[in-house]
C-alpha positions as CSV (number, residue, x, y, z in Angstrom):
1,X,-63.9,-48.0,89.4
2,X,-66.2,-46.3,92.0
3,X,-67.2,-48.1,95.2
4,X,-70.9,-48.0,94.2
5,X,-70.2,-49.7,90.9
6,X,-68.1,-52.4,92.6
7,X,-70.8,-53.1,95.1
8,X,-73.5,-53.1,92.5
9,X,-71.7,-55.7,90.5
10,X,-71.3,-57.8,93.6
11,X,-75.0,-57.5,94.4
12,X,-76.1,-58.5,90.8
13,X,-73.9,-61.5,90.8
14,X,-75.2,-62.5,94.2
15,X,-78.8,-62.2,93.0
16,X,-77.9,-64.6,90.2
17,X,-76.4,-67.1,92.6
18,X,-79.5,-66.8,94.8
19,X,-81.8,-67.0,91.8
20,X,-83.7,-64.0,93.0
21,X,-86.0,-63.2,90.1
22,X,-83.4,-62.3,87.5
23,X,-83.1,-63.8,84.1
24,X,-79.5,-64.9,83.5
25,X,-80.1,-64.6,79.7
26,X,-81.3,-61.1,80.0
27,X,-78.4,-60.0,82.4
28,X,-75.7,-61.2,80.0
29,X,-77.4,-60.1,76.8
30,X,-77.7,-56.5,78.2
31,X,-74.4,-56.6,80.1
32,X,-71.9,-59.1,78.6
33,X,-69.0,-60.3,80.7
34,X,-66.6,-58.1,78.7
35,X,-68.3,-55.0,80.1
36,X,-67.9,-56.0,83.8
37,X,-65.0,-54.7,85.9
38,X,-61.8,-56.7,86.0
39,X,-62.7,-57.7,89.6
40,X,-65.8,-59.6,88.4
41,X,-65.3,-60.5,84.8
42,X,-64.1,-64.0,85.5
43,X,-67.1,-64.9,87.6
44,X,-69.4,-63.4,85.0
45,X,-67.8,-65.5,82.2
46,X,-68.3,-68.7,84.3
47,X,-71.9,-67.9,84.9
48,X,-72.6,-67.2,81.3
49,X,-70.8,-70.4,80.2
50,X,-72.9,-72.4,82.6
51,X,-76.1,-70.8,81.5
52,X,-75.2,-71.4,77.8
53,X,-74.5,-75.1,78.6
54,X,-77.9,-75.4,80.3
55,X,-76.4,-76.0,83.8
56,X,-78.2,-75.0,86.9
57,X,-76.8,-71.9,88.6
58,X,-76.7,-71.5,92.3
59,X,-74.1,-71.0,95.0
60,X,-73.1,-74.7,95.2
61,X,-73.0,-75.5,91.5
62,X,-70.9,-72.4,90.7
63,X,-68.5,-73.2,93.6
64,X,-68.1,-76.7,92.2
65,X,-67.5,-75.4,88.6
66,X,-64.9,-72.9,89.8
67,X,-63.2,-75.7,91.8
68,X,-63.2,-78.1,88.9
69,X,-61.7,-75.5,86.5
70,X,-59.1,-74.4,89.0
71,X,-60.4,-70.9,89.2
72,X,-61.9,-70.7,92.7
73,X,-58.7,-69.2,94.2
74,X,-58.4,-66.8,91.3
75,X,-61.7,-65.1,92.2
76,X,-60.9,-65.0,96.0
77,X,-62.1,-68.4,97.1
78,X,-65.3,-69.5,98.7
79,X,-65.4,-66.4,100.9
80,X,-65.8,-64.2,97.7
81,X,-68.9,-66.1,96.7
82,X,-70.5,-65.8,100.1
83,X,-69.7,-62.1,100.0
84,X,-71.6,-61.8,96.7
85,X,-74.6,-63.4,98.2
86,X,-74.5,-61.2,101.3
87,X,-74.4,-58.1,99.2
88,X,-77.4,-59.2,97.1
89,X,-79.6,-58.4,100.0
90,X,-78.5,-54.8,100.2
91,X,-80.0,-53.7,96.8
92,X,-83.3,-54.1,94.9
93,X,-82.7,-55.6,91.4
94,X,-85.3,-53.4,89.7
95,X,-82.8,-50.6,88.7
96,X,-79.5,-52.4,89.4
97,X,-79.0,-53.8,85.9
98,X,-80.0,-50.5,84.3
99,X,-77.5,-48.6,86.4
100,X,-74.6,-50.9,85.6
101,X,-75.4,-50.9,81.8
102,X,-75.5,-47.1,81.9
103,X,-72.2,-47.0,83.7
104,X,-70.6,-49.3,81.1
105,X,-72.0,-47.2,78.3
106,X,-70.6,-44.0,79.8
107,X,-67.2,-45.7,80.1
108,X,-67.2,-46.8,76.5
109,X,-68.2,-43.4,75.3
110,X,-65.4,-41.8,77.3
111,X,-62.9,-44.3,75.7
112,X,-64.2,-43.4,72.2
113,X,-63.9,-39.7,72.9
114,X,-60.4,-40.1,74.2
115,X,-59.3,-42.2,71.3
116,X,-60.8,-39.7,68.8
117,X,-58.9,-36.9,70.6
118,X,-55.6,-38.7,70.2
119,X,-56.2,-39.5,66.5
120,X,-57.1,-35.8,65.9
121,X,-53.7,-34.8,67.2
122,X,-52.0,-37.0,64.6
123,X,-51.5,-35.1,61.3
124,X,-50.9,-38.4,59.5
125,X,-54.5,-39.5,60.1
126,X,-57.1,-38.1,57.7
127,X,-60.2,-36.5,59.3
128,X,-62.4,-38.9,57.3
129,X,-60.7,-41.9,58.9
130,X,-61.3,-40.4,62.4
131,X,-65.0,-39.8,61.5
132,X,-65.4,-43.4,60.2
133,X,-63.7,-44.9,63.3
134,X,-65.9,-42.9,65.6
135,X,-69.0,-43.9,63.6
136,X,-68.0,-47.5,63.8
137,X,-67.2,-47.4,67.5
138,X,-70.4,-45.5,68.4
139,X,-72.4,-48.1,66.4
140,X,-71.1,-50.7,68.9
141,X,-72.4,-48.8,71.9
142,X,-75.8,-50.3,72.9
143,X,-78.5,-48.6,74.9
144,X,-80.4,-50.5,77.6
145,X,-84.0,-50.8,76.7
146,X,-85.3,-53.5,79.0
147,X,-86.0,-57.1,78.2
148,X,-84.9,-58.7,74.9
149,X,-87.7,-58.9,72.3
150,X,-87.7,-62.0,70.0
151,X,-89.8,-63.1,67.0
152,X,-92.1,-66.0,67.0
153,X,-93.7,-67.9,64.1
154,X,-94.3,-65.7,61.0
155,X,-97.7,-64.9,59.7
156,X,-99.5,-66.7,56.8
157,X,-98.7,-64.0,54.3
158,X,-96.0,-65.0,51.8
159,X,-92.9,-62.9,52.1
160,X,-92.3,-60.6,49.1
161,X,-89.7,-61.2,46.5
162,X,-86.3,-59.8,47.4
163,X,-85.1,-56.6,45.6
164,X,-83.2,-58.2,42.7
165,X,-80.2,-56.5,41.3
166,X,-80.1,-59.2,38.5
167,X,-83.5,-60.9,38.3
168,X,-83.5,-64.5,39.7
169,X,-79.7,-64.3,40.1
170,X,-78.5,-61.7,42.6
171,X,-80.5,-59.6,45.1
172,X,-79.5,-56.7,47.3
173,X,-77.3,-57.9,50.3
174,X,-76.4,-61.1,48.5
175,X,-72.8,-62.2,48.9
176,X,-71.1,-64.3,46.2
177,X,-67.6,-65.6,46.1
178,X,-66.1,-66.8,42.8
179,X,-62.9,-68.8,43.1
180,X,-60.5,-70.3,40.6
181,X,-56.9,-70.5,39.5
182,X,-54.8,-67.9,37.7
183,X,-56.2,-67.3,34.2
184,X,-59.3,-69.3,34.8
185,X,-61.8,-66.6,33.9
186,X,-63.0,-65.5,37.3
187,X,-62.2,-61.8,36.7
188,X,-63.8,-62.0,33.3
189,X,-67.0,-63.3,35.0
190,X,-66.9,-60.5,37.6
191,X,-66.7,-57.9,34.8
192,X,-69.6,-59.6,33.1
193,X,-71.8,-59.4,36.2
194,X,-70.9,-55.7,36.7
195,X,-71.6,-54.8,33.0
196,X,-74.9,-56.7,33.2
197,X,-76.1,-54.6,36.0
198,X,-75.0,-51.3,34.3
199,X,-76.7,-52.1,31.0
200,X,-79.7,-53.9,32.4
201,X,-79.2,-57.2,30.5
202,X,-79.1,-60.6,32.2
203,X,-75.6,-62.0,32.1
204,X,-76.7,-65.4,31.0
205,X,-80.3,-65.0,29.6
206,X,-79.8,-61.6,28.0
207,X,-83.3,-60.5,29.2
208,X,-83.8,-56.9,30.0
209,X,-84.2,-55.2,33.4
210,X,-83.6,-51.7,34.9
211,X,-80.0,-50.6,34.6
212,X,-78.3,-49.6,37.8
213,X,-74.9,-48.4,39.0
214,X,-72.2,-50.9,39.7
215,X,-68.6,-50.7,41.0
216,X,-65.7,-52.9,40.2
217,X,-62.7,-52.7,42.5
218,X,-60.0,-54.6,40.6
219,X,-57.0,-55.1,42.9
220,X,-55.0,-57.2,40.5
221,X,-55.0,-56.0,37.0
222,X,-53.4,-52.7,35.8
223,X,-55.9,-50.1,34.5
224,X,-55.0,-50.5,30.8
225,X,-56.0,-54.2,31.0
226,X,-59.3,-53.3,32.7
227,X,-59.9,-50.5,30.1
228,X,-59.4,-53.0,27.2
229,X,-61.7,-55.6,28.7
230,X,-64.5,-53.2,29.4
231,X,-64.1,-51.5,26.1
232,X,-64.5,-54.8,24.4
233,X,-67.7,-55.6,26.4
234,X,-69.1,-52.2,25.6
235,X,-68.4,-52.4,21.9
236,X,-70.0,-55.9,21.6
237,X,-73.1,-54.7,23.4
238,X,-73.4,-51.6,21.3
239,X,-73.1,-53.8,18.2
240,X,-76.2,-55.6,19.4
241,X,-78.0,-52.2,19.8
242,X,-77.9,-52.4,23.6
243,X,-77.9,-48.9,25.2
244,X,-74.8,-48.5,27.4
245,X,-75.6,-45.9,30.1
246,X,-72.9,-44.1,32.1
247,X,-73.4,-46.2,35.3
248,X,-70.1,-48.1,35.3
249,X,-67.6,-47.2,38.1
250,X,-64.1,-48.7,38.3
251,X,-61.2,-48.5,40.7
252,X,-57.8,-50.0,40.1
253,X,-55.6,-49.1,43.1
254,X,-52.0,-50.2,42.9
255,X,-52.0,-51.3,46.5
256,X,-54.8,-51.8,49.1
257,X,-54.9,-53.2,52.6
258,X,-57.8,-53.6,55.0
259,X,-55.1,-53.0,57.7
260,X,-54.4,-49.4,56.4
261,X,-57.0,-46.9,57.7
262,X,-56.4,-44.6,54.7
263,X,-57.1,-47.4,52.2
264,X,-60.3,-48.3,54.0
265,X,-61.5,-44.7,54.3
266,X,-60.7,-44.2,50.6
267,X,-62.8,-47.2,49.6
268,X,-65.7,-46.2,51.8
269,X,-65.8,-42.7,50.3
270,X,-66.0,-44.2,46.9
271,X,-68.8,-46.6,47.8
272,X,-70.8,-43.8,49.5
273,X,-70.3,-41.5,46.4
274,X,-71.3,-44.1,43.9
275,X,-74.1,-45.9,45.8
276,X,-73.7,-49.0,43.6
277,X,-76.2,-51.8,43.5
278,X,-73.5,-54.3,42.8
279,X,-69.9,-54.3,43.9
280,X,-67.3,-56.7,42.6
281,X,-63.9,-56.7,44.4
282,X,-60.8,-58.8,44.6
283,X,-58.9,-60.9,44.6
284,X,-58.9,-61.5,48.3
285,X,-55.1,-62.0,48.5
286,X,-54.6,-58.4,47.4
287,X,-56.8,-57.0,50.1
288,X,-54.6,-57.8,53.1
289,X,-51.3,-56.0,52.5
290,X,-49.1,-59.1,52.5
291,X,-50.7,-60.6,55.6
292,X,-51.6,-64.3,55.6
293,X,-55.2,-65.1,54.7
294,X,-54.8,-68.4,56.6
295,X,-54.8,-66.5,59.8
296,X,-58.3,-66.1,61.1
297,X,-57.7,-62.6,62.3
298,X,-56.8,-61.6,58.8
299,X,-59.8,-63.3,57.2
300,X,-62.1,-61.8,59.7
301,X,-60.8,-58.3,59.1
302,X,-61.6,-58.7,55.4
303,X,-65.1,-60.1,56.1
304,X,-65.7,-57.2,58.5
305,X,-64.9,-54.6,55.9
306,X,-67.1,-56.4,53.3
307,X,-70.0,-56.6,55.7
308,X,-69.6,-53.0,56.6
309,X,-69.8,-52.0,52.9
310,X,-72.8,-54.3,52.5
311,X,-74.6,-52.8,55.5
312,X,-74.0,-49.2,54.3
313,X,-75.1,-49.7,50.7
314,X,-77.3,-52.8,50.6
315,X,-75.4,-53.7,47.5
316,X,-74.9,-57.3,46.2
317,X,-71.2,-58.2,46.7
318,X,-69.2,-60.4,44.3
319,X,-65.8,-61.3,45.6
320,X,-63.0,-62.8,43.6
321,X,-60.6,-65.2,45.3
322,X,-58.0,-67.8,44.4
323,X,-58.9,-71.4,45.1
324,X,-57.2,-73.5,47.7
325,X,-53.9,-75.1,46.8
326,X,-54.9,-78.5,48.2
327,X,-56.3,-80.8,45.6
328,X,-56.2,-78.5,42.6
329,X,-58.8,-80.5,40.8
330,X,-61.5,-81.0,43.5
331,X,-61.2,-78.3,46.2
332,X,-62.6,-75.0,45.0
333,X,-62.9,-73.3,48.4
334,X,-61.1,-70.0,48.8
335,X,-57.4,-70.1,49.7
336,X,-57.2,-69.0,53.4
337,X,-59.0,-69.3,56.7
338,X,-62.2,-71.4,57.0
339,X,-63.9,-68.1,58.0
340,X,-63.9,-67.2,54.3
341,X,-65.8,-70.3,53.4
342,X,-68.8,-69.5,55.7
343,X,-69.0,-65.8,54.7
344,X,-71.0,-65.9,51.4
345,X,-74.5,-67.0,50.5
346,X,-73.1,-68.5,47.2
347,X,-69.7,-69.9,46.5
348,X,-68.6,-71.1,43.1
349,X,-65.3,-72.4,41.7
350,X,-64.5,-72.0,38.0
351,X,-63.3,-75.4,37.0
352,X,-61.6,-75.2,33.5
353,X,-63.0,-77.7,31.0
354,X,-61.0,-76.3,28.1
355,X,-58.1,-73.8,28.3
356,X,-57.9,-73.4,24.5
357,X,-60.2,-71.3,22.3
358,X,-63.1,-71.5,22.7
359,X,-62.7,-71.8,26.5
360,X,-65.2,-73.6,28.7
361,X,-65.7,-74.0,32.4
362,X,-67.9,-75.5,35.0
363,X,-69.3,-73.5,38.0
364,X,-68.7,-75.9,40.9
365,X,-70.6,-75.0,44.1
366,X,-68.3,-75.3,47.1
367,X,-70.9,-74.4,49.7
368,X,-74.5,-75.1,50.3
369,X,-76.6,-72.2,49.2
370,X,-78.5,-70.3,51.9
371,X,-81.0,-69.0,49.4
372,X,-83.3,-71.0,47.1
373,X,-84.7,-70.1,43.6
374,X,-81.6,-68.5,42.1
375,X,-80.5,-69.5,38.7
376,X,-76.8,-70.0,38.3
377,X,-75.8,-72.0,35.2
378,X,-73.6,-75.0,35.7
379,X,-71.6,-74.9,32.5
380,X,-70.1,-71.9,30.7
381,X,-68.5,-71.5,27.3
382,X,-66.9,-68.6,25.5
383,X,-69.5,-66.2,24.0
384,X,-69.7,-63.6,21.4
385,X,-71.5,-60.8,23.2
386,X,-71.0,-61.7,26.8
387,X,-67.6,-63.3,27.5
388,X,-69.2,-66.3,29.2
389,X,-72.5,-67.8,28.1
390,X,-74.4,-70.8,29.4
391,X,-73.8,-74.0,27.4
392,X,-75.9,-77.0,28.5
393,X,-74.2,-79.1,25.8
394,X,-71.1,-79.2,28.0
395,X,-73.0,-81.4,30.6
396,X,-71.3,-84.7,30.9
């Protein structure tokens, strides 16, 4: 770290302690503590924490906070704070923040370039993986553009309807998680939603809409089972004189892990090639390469990939997962970390009402919906054209 950067950070921290015309919010939004040098990151984190908690920030309150938390000696004691204040009078703050943000940006770009160079020297890493990693990393590099702009109250004009993939059921960017136990029909429902998009027929109302491409990434069943299932759906639809366009795309990899860069690059290539409007994928337990979904880092890794796919395609996502082991009759949340529970807009558990033919199930909502005016049936029964049909007679 250069001397000018070191002194600039000291001056900026001193200005915050002296309350010299700087917005604490703006400083830490544009230059988060993680982007400060190791010499000052601890002080920056304390100031941000105090600001988030609504505490007053000045020399005395910060010194008191550092003393209470046992961190005063770690940052160099009271003399360090006085030194920060003294340096604050050596600079004007008009370009100081911009200079430090630009320096942090250059540092991150240098790190990205160095990492790409090392990856390029490894013959085991595919070029597509390197390109995707660089694209992802570069997307995290912000550019300083002054104060943060926020939105106020919206206008009186009513917002337009979302771009529905399935009318009144699923829109672009929607995230749905369907949970259940083995053999409960969750994969069957995923296939039905995919097929509905491909042929342009509502999966429960059978009304018509514009057919669109859809992708099913089946991480559990061998291809021949998937072939048989989709062949059956196609034949039943054709028997009803429904046109079946060539918009269905399927993947059935034997193994997949979000922790393997090759697997992730392979899936992203497929998604970019197909540009589906709906993607069904799962079950979650087969996305992590044997890692434990109860670990938050594992669950977050899965959610990050799904969010990345969603951001690149705008597709609606339908994710299949196994229900929690606790309380098999009442707890339909996904098995794993609580991070999975908060991810989707819609979460439904398939509660079996009958395991014999004809089968029946209840769609139990296990999270409050973030979106209104969507029609998901509560009760399902085995159908003749679609595998699952709504059956209000099952209501008890």
